[in-house]
DOKOLZA-484964 format. One line per 2 residues: number of its first residue (from 1); for each residue x, y, z of N, C-alpha, C. Coordinates in Angstrom, 2 decimals. Atoms other than C-alpha are relative to their C-alpha. Layout:
N
NUM	X:Y:Z:X:Y:Z:X:Y:Z | ...
This chain:
118
1	-0.74:-0.01:0.67:0.13:26.34:25.99:-0.94:-0.71:-1.12 | 0.53:1.12:0.96:-1.37:25.14:22.61:0.90:-1.13:-0.76
3	-0.87:1.13:0.45:-0.82:22.14:21.16:0.78:0.24:-1.64 | -0.34:-0.32:0.80:1.63:22.18:18.41:-0.60:-0.27:-1.90
5	1.40:0.47:1.39:0.37:22.76:14.57:0.55:0.09:-1.11 | -1.05:-0.36:0.84:3.08:23.67:12.00:1.04:-1.26:-0.07
7	-1.81:1.14:-0.08:5.98:20.62:10.93:0.13:0.49:-1.62 | -0.50:-0.03:1.49:7.60:21.56:8.04:1.02:-0.95:-0.23
9	-1.67:0.82:0.62:10.04:19.18:6.66:0.57:0.64:-1.81 | -0.94:-1.10:1.16:12.90:20.98:4.39:0.07:-1.12:-0.51
11	-0.22:0.81:1.58:13.25:18.70:0.68:1.35:0.56:-0.41 | -0.43:-0.67:1.03:15.19:19.13:-2.08:-0.98:-0.03:-1.33
13	0.88:0.06:0.79:12.87:17.79:-4.45:-1.49:-0.29:-0.12 | 1.54:-0.57:-0.05:9.36:19.38:-3.95:-1.02:-0.59:-0.57
15	1.06:0.46:0.20:7.64:18.58:-6.47:-0.34:-2.47:0.57 | 0.60:2.09:-0.37:8.36:14.02:-5.68:-0.39:-0.15:1.55
17	0.50:-0.48:-1.71:7.71:15.22:-1.92:-1.42:-0.23:0.36 | 1.41:-0.42:0.29:4.36:16.14:-3.04:-0.53:-0.63:-1.10
19	0.22:1.15:1.10:4.08:13.16:-5.11:-0.50:-1.15:1.00 | 0.51:1.61:-0.69:4.39:10.66:-2.10:-0.55:0.55:1.40
21	1.41:-0.14:-1.59:2.73:12.58:1.01:-1.35:0.46:-0.61 | 0.97:0.42:0.15:0.10:13.01:-1.32:-0.36:-1.06:-0.85
23	0.26:1.40:0.35:-0.36:9.45:-1.63:0.01:-0.60:1.01 | -0.64:0.86:-0.85:0.91:8.54:1.14:-1.70:0.31:1.29
25	1.17:-0.91:-1.24:-2.00:10.98:3.79:-0.94:-0.73:-1.04 | 0.87:-0.21:0.85:-4.44:10.26:0.36:-0.88:1.58:0.16
27	1.24:-1.22:0.59:-5.35:14.31:0.32:0.98:1.37:-1.14 | -0.47:-0.72:0.54:-4.38:17.32:-1.32:0.45:1.09:0.81
29	-0.59:-0.93:-0.42:-2.07:19.60:-0.71:-1.36:1.42:0.44 | 0.99:-1.39:-0.46:-4.29:23.39:0.53:0.63:0.71:-0.82
31	-1.04:-1.22:0.74:-1.44:25.13:-1.86:0.63:-1.11:-0.59 | -1.69:0.23:0.33:1.30:24.39:-3.93:0.58:1.06:-0.75
33	-0.76:-1.30:0.06:3.86:27.06:-4.49:1.76:-0.94:-0.29 | -0.55:0.45:0.49:7.05:26.00:-5.98:1.40:0.13:1.06
35	-1.06:0.26:-0.89:9.12:25.99:-2.64:-0.43:-0.08:1.60 | 0.90:0.36:-1.69:6.07:25.36:0.06:-0.82:-0.49:-0.36
37	1.49:0.80:0.59:3.11:22.99:-0.05:-0.72:-0.79:1.42 | 0.44:0.38:-0.54:1.57:22.61:3.07:-1.65:-1.39:0.19
39	0.96:1.20:-0.73:-1.14:19.51:4.27:-0.72:-0.18:0.49 | 0.27:0.04:-1.18:-3.90:19.96:6.33:-0.28:-1.54:0.57
41	-0.20:0.70:-0.71:-3.35:16.83:8.17:-1.52:-0.54:0.61 | 1.08:-0.05:-1.21:-6.04:17.53:10.82:-0.36:0.80:0.41
43	0.85:-0.47:-0.68:-8.75:20.06:11.95:1.54:1.56:0.24 | -0.79:-0.96:-0.85:-5.78:23.32:12.48:1.88:-0.71:-0.06
45	-1.29:0.86:-0.51:-2.74:20.65:11.83:0.23:-0.23:-1.37 | -0.17:-0.46:1.65:-0.78:22.02:8.58:1.72:-0.84:0.95
47	-1.08:0.52:0.05:1.90:19.45:7.69:1.14:0.38:-0.98 | -0.19:-0.85:1.55:4.17:21.40:5.07:1.45:-0.45:-0.12
49	-0.95:0.05:0.41:6.95:20.77:2.77:0.93:1.02:-0.35 | -0.57:-0.70:0.36:9.83:23.20:1.97:0.97:-0.29:-0.78
51	-1.31:0.09:0.34:13.01:23.39:-0.16:-0.06:1.42:0.10 | -0.95:-1.34:-0.67:14.36:26.77:1.00:1.08:-0.63:0.42
53	-1.40:0.42:0.32:17.65:26.25:1.24:0.24:-0.86:-0.81 | -0.64:1.03:0.84:18.00:23.74:-0.63:1.08:-0.40:-1.13
55	-1.46:-0.39:0.74:20.80:25.23:-3.04:1.24:0.00:0.70 | -0.51:0.66:-1.84:22.47:25.17:0.82:0.21:-1.03:-0.42
57	-0.64:1.21:-0.25:23.23:21.55:0.67:0.88:-0.28:-1.04 | -1.71:0.35:0.53:26.71:20.39:0.27:-0.41:-1.95:0.06
59	0.44:1.71:-0.16:25.94:16.36:-1.29:1.07:-0.64:1.02 | -1.01:0.79:0.18:29.16:15.67:0.18:0.11:0.01:1.50
61	0.49:-0.33:-1.35:27.98:16.41:4.04:-1.44:-1.41:0.51 | 1.45:1.28:-0.67:25.73:13.24:5.64:-0.84:1.06:0.54
63	1.63:-1.05:-1.10:22.64:14.56:7.29:-1.30:-1.29:-0.70 | 1.03:0.66:-0.19:19.88:12.73:8.44:-1.33:0.46:0.74
65	0.86:-0.62:-0.67:16.43:13.50:10.23:-1.46:-0.99:-0.61 | 0.64:0.90:0.26:13.47:11.06:10.93:-1.37:1.08:0.02
67	1.30:0.06:-0.17:9.77:11.95:10.55:-0.73:-1.13:0.92 | 0.90:1.05:-0.85:7.61:9.70:12.91:-1.41:0.31:-0.97
69	1.84:-0.12:0.26:3.81:9.42:11.51:-0.63:-1.20:-0.46 | 0.89:1.34:-0.53:0.96:7.19:12.36:-0.58:0.18:-1.20
71	1.21:-0.01:1.60:-1.67:6.35:8.70:-0.57:-1.02:0.55 | 1.17:0.72:-0.23:-4.88:4.80:8.63:-0.03:-0.88:-0.56
73	-0.42:0.96:1.66:-3.10:2.36:5.91:0.61:-1.06:1.02 | -0.21:1.52:-0.24:-2.41:-1.62:5.97:1.54:0.79:-0.64
75	-1.59:0.06:0.01:1.24:-1.96:6.09:0.16:-0.34:-1.61 | 0.22:0.35:1.95:0.72:-3.43:2.45:-0.30:1.22:-1.07
77	0.73:-1.40:0.70:-0.96:0.37:1.33:1.76:0.78:0.50 | -1.03:-0.46:0.40:1.98:1.73:2.36:1.26:0.11:-0.62
79	-0.79:0.80:1.21:4.11:-0.21:0.63:0.36:0.32:-1.29 | 0.30:-0.78:1.68:2.51:0.70:-2.60:0.53:1.17:-0.35
81	-0.45:-1.46:-0.12:2.80:4.04:-1.79:1.97:0.40:-0.43 | -1.38:-0.19:0.15:6.64:3.76:-1.35:0.49:-0.30:-1.22
83	-0.56:0.80:0.70:7.46:1.45:-4.49:-0.82:1.41:-1.17 | -0.03:-1.45:1.40:5.47:4.45:-6.77:0.85:0.77:-0.03
85	-0.57:-1.54:0.34:7.93:7.13:-5.38:1.67:-0.81:0.01 | -0.64:0.61:0.55:10.20:4.94:-7.19:1.69:-0.22:1.29
87	-0.48:0.04:-0.73:12.21:4.37:-3.89:0.80:-1.44:0.65 | -0.92:1.35:0.09:14.65:0.94:-2.99:-1.37:-0.36:1.38
89	0.85:1.21:-1.58:12.34:-1.74:-0.79:0.68:0.77:1.17 | -0.22:-0.28:-1.87:12.44:-1.16:2.64:0.46:-0.97:1.01
91	-1.08:1.16:-0.99:14.88:-2.66:5.29:-0.50:-0.57:0.91 | 1.57:1.16:-1.00:12.66:-4.85:7.88:0.37:0.59:1.18
93	0.74:-0.77:-0.27:11.32:-3.35:10.16:1.44:-0.42:1.32 | -1.16:0.33:-1.95:13.89:-3.02:14.23:-0.90:-0.90:0.46
95	0.64:0.96:-0.13:13.12:-6.20:15.68:-0.94:0.52:1.32 | 0.40:-0.33:-0.82:12.25:-4.11:18.63:-1.29:0.62:0.11
97	1.02:-1.15:0.60:9.45:-2.05:16.91:-1.56:-1.15:-0.63 | 0.13:0.39:1.28:7.96:-4.45:14.85:-1.53:0.68:-0.63
99	1.30:-0.59:0.54:5.02:-2.55:14.13:0.33:1.61:-1.44 | -1.06:-0.74:0.99:7.36:0.13:12.41:0.46:-0.63:-1.15
101	-0.77:1.12:1.34:8.30:-0.40:8.86:0.68:1.67:-0.21 | -1.35:-0.94:0.13:11.57:2.27:8.60:-0.09:-0.25:-2.16
103	-0.33:-0.47:1.17:11.54:3.95:4.97:1.10:0.57:-0.46 | -1.05:-0.72:1.04:14.49:4.98:2.75:0.22:-0.02:-1.20
105	-0.05:-0.51:1.51:14.35:7.15:0.12:1.39:-0.29:-1.34 | -1.23:-0.19:1.15:16.65:6.82:-2.77:0.62:1.17:-0.26
107	-0.37:-0.67:-0.39:17.59:9.92:-2.47:-0.35:2.10:1.18 | 1.44:-0.69:-0.71:16.79:13.12:-0.20:-0.58:0.90:-0.01
109	0.74:-1.10:0.36:14.51:14.70:-2.07:-1.41:-0.38:1.39 | 1.49:0.78:-1.09:11.66:12.42:0.43:0.98:-0.08:1.62
111	-1.56:0.63:-1.38:13.71:12.50:4.42:-1.19:-1.68:0.12 | -0.23:1.05:-0.12:13.35:9.38:5.88:-1.64:-0.36:0.80
113	1.39:-0.22:-0.88:9.78:8.36:7.34:-0.34:-1.56:0.71 | 0.33:0.83:-0.77:9.15:6.22:10.00:-1.95:-0.22:-0.69
115	1.93:0.05:-0.09:5.20:5.04:9.73:-0.35:-1.33:0.64 | 1.45:0.97:-0.26:2.15:3.18:11.55:-0.44:-0.94:-0.40
117	1.35:0.12:-0.14:-0.45:1.60:10.93:-0.65:-0.11:0.93 | 0.45:0.11:-1.82:-2.80:2.65:13.23:-1.84:-0.86:-0.54
């Protein structure tokens, strides 16, 4: 079996999510379409955003998920990207994992992201 090489995150605001991940990864998307934006985060590995199905999301239904990413950035640099995305301040890191900095976006436009600087 080959290693997984495609990771898709569903978002409701693809433009905002594209800008967020462009700044976080410090790379440009492979292409940009109105419904799908892939980033090649390593040779042959795609991290993609999609807004397919967003019109079926009921705002009254609670939903959440977590995407764990390790990025070669300082914690301050990751915080700067978060602040630029107009999200609220990050809550404190969980005491059992001081390396993880959880981010909670202001709206479900960008999923909850846990990053760990490497």
